[in-house]
C-alpha angles and dihedrals in degrees: 000000000000115000135194125204114224127188118194140167089201110051116184117252088237093056092048091048090050091049092048093047093047094050091045091052091049093048093045090054092045103045106001133265114320096216086219112190129170118245126193134171118194133189116202130196130222094287091047089255116147110256099167139003152166125216125185142104146247121238137156091003096308135108113219116195104204099173131020120174135168124186110255093242091058101044118120093032098101096258094127090051091049092049092048090050090052093047091048092050090052091046090052089050086054090053099259120157099188145025133206138189137169135211143165093202113101092207092052090048089057091050091051092047090051087054090057100263116144126202118252102167145012137200109202118218094018091158104010110272094020136070126229106229123203115206134185138190132197110232120217117250 
């Protein structure tokens, strides 16, 4: 079979869907179905505008928090902790035994550590001058 290597900054949605489906099928056959399910927690202000949120998913018994954001005016008020608690409760209800998150923000790292997350990996200079820290937490059964 002849192959061609292609590099693109604008992959087609169809190619990405094919790649995702193919990898999912491989992983399902290798280790079993992930049971991947999106999980989001939102905080809305008086006008129903989004002022904070978490987006991630649960899969293979783990909660992964991909994005966590709090409006600058509301930071330091425990909103991130409340959202993490809510996401973890939902993950436990889904049968998860652990959670993980990553950050390169030192303030966010402190928040996650206060919530019981412990570092398990680090990428130095990601971005330059900072380290990307990977943290995990065992969830109660």
